[in-house]
Every structure is written in C-alpha cells, then in structure tokens.
N, C-alpha and C positions, 0 to 999 in steps of 0.2 A: 732505351724508348718505349720501343715497342711492348713491349710488358709490360710498363708501368703502363701503358695505353686495353694494357690489357687485363691487366688484373681491375683499375680505374671501370669496363664497364664489365665489367663481375662485379664492382660492389653497384656497380646504379644498379643490376639484371636482380640482384638478392636482393634489394631496396626496395628497387619495386612489389618483390610474392611477399612482405609482409607490409604493406603501405594498406590496408582493409586488416583492423581488428578482428579477430575472432566475435561475432554474433555477440557473445558472454565477457567479456571487456570493453565493445562499446559505450557511450556511456550512455545513458537511461534520458530519456525525453522532459524535462519542467515543463509543470504545469502554471508555477507561482511566480510575483517579479520576486525576485528572493533577496532582494531590499530592504523588500516587508519585516514586519516585526512578526514577528511566529513566535506562539508559549505552548504551551502546555495547560487542560486546562488544572486549576487548583485543586473543583471539585472530586477531582479522581480520587475514587479508590477502590482497587485489584480486587474485593473483594466482592462489593453490587458490580463489576460492570465480569464475572468471569459468565457463562452461560455461554447464549447462540448469538449470534449476533448475524441477520441477514442485508446485503453492503444493495444499497437501494441507487448508490452515484455511487459515479469514482471518473477518473482519467483514464484507462484504460481504455483506449482502441479497441481491444482488443476484449470486454469487460464483457462474461454472463453471469448464465447468478451463483455468486458463492453467493461463500457463508464460512464461517467462523466458529468456534468450539472453543474459549479460553477461560482453562482450568488449572488449578492447583496444584503440580507435584511434588513428593517427598524430596526435587530434584531442583524445583522453582516454574515458572507457567512455564505453559503451553498451549499451543496456539491447533486447532487442529484446526484444518485448513483443507475444503475442498467445493467441489461444483454441486447443487443442487436443484432438485425435481420438486415441485409440487400435485399434491389429485387437485380433486378439485371442494374437497375440503379440508383444506389450507397443511393436509399432513404431508411435510418435507424428511425427501431422502438424507440416508447417511454422509456425512468426513471420508476425503478418500487420504492424507498427509498429516502427520502428526513434524512441528516445526518449533523444538525448544525453542526457546526465547527468553535472549542471556536482559533483562534487567536495568536498566542504563540508572533509573531517579525515577523517577514516582512516577507515572502513566508515561515515559518511556524506554521503548525498546527495540534492541535487535538482531533478525534472525535469519535465515540461511533459509533462502526464495526457494524453489523445486529446481527453478530454472539456474540454480546459482548464484547466483550473486543476492553477498552483504545487506540488505535492508531496510531502514532505521525505520519504526512508525510511535509513529507521537495522537498519545486521549488530548486533542484541541478541545471541545470543549464536549459533555453531557450535561442529558437537557438536567433539573431533578429526579424525576422519575427513574431514572437508568435507560434510559426505553428508547431512547436514534443520541446519537456522538457520532462526530467527522474521527476522523482517523486522517494522522498529515504527517509530511515529516519538509526538515528545515529546507533540504534543494529540491522541493515541487514534483519531484519527478515519480512520487504516492500520493494521493489524494480517494478519504472512501465513504457515504454517507451512510452507517447499519443507522438497523436501527433491529426491534426486538419477532418482531413481524415480516410481514413481504408488507403487508398494504396497510394503510387508516396512516392517522394520524401527519396527515398533512402542513399543521402548523407546526411541529417540530421538525418535517424535514423542508417544509422552509428555510423558521430559522437552522437552521442546518449550513443550508447552503448559502443568506448574508455571511456565519462567521469564517466559512469556505471563501468566499470573498474578503468581509475584513481582515484574514491574513496574507493578503496578496494572491492567488489560484485565482482565474484564472476562464470562470464560473460558464461561459458563453462554452467550454466545451466542456463539461459537466455533462455526463450522457449517462442517462438513467435507465435503468436498471424495468424490463416488462416482465 
C-alpha cells in the first residue's frame, strides 16, 4: 500500500514540474474573432509585393520600429525582417535576419520566426498602387498594417484599419508605431 502511495505522490510531483509549458510552446494571443470570415486579397501579386515595407501598426504589445524586405531567390521567396531606425531625412537602417518563406498559396506564406515558432501570414489587402497592405492570419495571433513609407498615406492607413476590423480583428488593441 505504501509503495503505491509513494508512486502516486511521485507522479503528482513530477506532473507539477511540467505543468507550465516552455515559452516557445505557449499559445500566442489572438487579436481577432476566429468565427469571422477572413481571406487573402485577390489583388495579390508577388512581384509587385516585393521590396521594403515598414510596419506602421500591429497587435504585438512589444511592437517597435520593424520593417521587412520581401524578395525572390532561386530557392523561393525570402522575407528579410528587422528593426529599423530612420534619420531625419527618412533614410532607414539595415535589416537583421533572413526568413525563408514557404508559399502556401497566392498571398499566403509560412515562416519560422526568430523566436522559433512557425507563423503563417496572409496578405489580406493591398491598395491599388501596392503602397499599403494588411497582413494577418486566420488564428489572429498576428496582424500588421504595412506601408512603403514610414509616414503619410493617412487615407490608406485608415482603409487598412477598416480591413482589419472587417476581418474580425479587435482594432481597439491595434498599436501604432511611432
């Protein structure tokens, strides 16, 4: 009887040791109503989307000045992601890390983030001139308004915010990059 009690106690103690998953496995917070419809823009064109984009707003509580450069390589599309600092003339610094992208379908990609998790991102909307875009994903753990410039385009940024709202995102939690 006592060995069974000790074995049961050991199982309880060991179970407590793994009750909290490591940070890399912790489920990311969702910023959208997952029952809302969401879809990729039919206007997406990978060649026109290539180039530098600045994150103007997003849902990450730690959101800072981030940018990415999307480009084609012989191995497939690559996103070069990093923080940026711009001087008063608007010239911005370099990017930090290449993230190979896996094309899921037109306007839908997945990549392994620097933190280790695999993240899917969809291009939900892009304006006619490919100057402003909205990126997000079905589970709502990610959402960005991106633009070719670090300032201006208030009408397009407003439209992008409306697209996030239409796709079920809680835009009251959207953080603007300053």
